[in-house]
C-alpha positions, 0 to 999 in steps of 0.5 A: 551650319549650326543653329546658332550660325543660322540665328546669327545669319538671320539677324545679320540679314535683317540688320543689313536690310538687303532684299530677302526672299522670305518664303512661306513653306505652305506645306509642312514637309521637311524635304520641301523645306530643305529644297527651298533653302537650297534653291533661293529662299533666304528665310523660311517661314513656318505659318502657325497662324494660318497654316497647318503646321503643328508644334510637334512638326516644327523641330523636323522643319527647323533641322531641314532648314538648317541642313540647307544653311537657311534661317527659319522663323515661325508666325505664331497664332497669338502674342501671349507669353506662353505661346511665344515661349512654347514655340521658341523653345522648338529651335526656331531662329525667330518669331513673327508676332501678329495681333499687335496694336500698341507699343506696350504690346510690342514691348511685352513681346520683347520682354517675353523673348528676353525671359525665354533666353536670358543669356542670348535673347539678342540672337533671336529675331523678332518680327512684328506684324503691322496689320490693323489701322490702329497699329498703323496709327501707332507705328512711330511709337512701335518703332521706338521699341528696341529689340524688334528686327523687322516690321511686316505689313499684313496688307489684307488685314490692314485693308479690312481694318480700313473698311476696304474688304481685303483690297490692298490695292485700293488707293487709300490702302496702297498709300498707307502701305507706302507710308508705312514702308517709308517710315519703317525703312527711315528708322533703319528697320527691315520692312516686310511686305507681301510680293508677287513676281510681278510686284517684287521690284516695285515693292523693293524700290519703295524700301521693303526688303523682307519680301514675303511670298508663298511656295505656291507662288513658286509652283504657280509660276513654274506651272505657268512657265511649263504650260506656256512651253507646252503650248509652244511645243504643240504649235510647232508639232502641228501637222503641216498640210501638204501642198498639192502637186 
C-alpha cells in the first residue's frame, strides 16, 4: 500500500467511527512496527511527546508501518507551527496535537497543516487532545472547528487539571470523561480514550472508537497468559505420591 493509500485509509477509518485499535509502539523499532501492523493494530502511534523516538527515526518507522498497510500517526511535543511542519514532512499520515485549550488554538493547528500541504492537506488526519479542564469546558467551541478528524481524551492529565492527581477513575473525572465522549460522538467525530483489555468493551459502548493502548499492554497480557499456562503445566506435572501397597 502506498503512502497516499495509508493516509486515505486513516481518514476513512476515522470518518467511519468504527472501533480502532490505536497502538502506541513504545519502542522505536521498525521490525516491531511492521509486526504490530500485521497483527491487529489499526493505527500505529509514534509518541514524540513522552516516548524516545527522535525525528531521524520516524521515516523508517513510517516505511515499516506502510509495508504492513497500516496508517501511522505521531503525537508531537508542541503545537507550534514549526514543530507540526517539521514532523509532518517526515511522511506520517496524521498528527496528534497536545496542549490545546481553545478553539482558536485548534484552528491554528488546522491552518498550519493546510499551509504545509496546500494541495492535499485534507489527506492528512488531525487528532486533537482534550487533556485539561479548560479544554473540556471549551469542547463545544472546539467541535465547531472543521478539519479535525478525532478528539483524543487524555484522562491522566485531565484528572490532574481537575485536582484529582491523575486518578481518572475518580467519580467526577469519570463523569466528565463520559460527557466528553458523548459530546464528541454526537457531533459525528471519532472520540479517543485510553483502554485496557478489561475496559475496552465498556469504553467502546460509551461511544469511543479511537481505542488507545500501548505495546506494553500487549506484552503484559501475553506474559500473564503464558505465566498462567506455565503454572497449570507445573501443577499437572507435579509428582503423584504412590499409594502404599
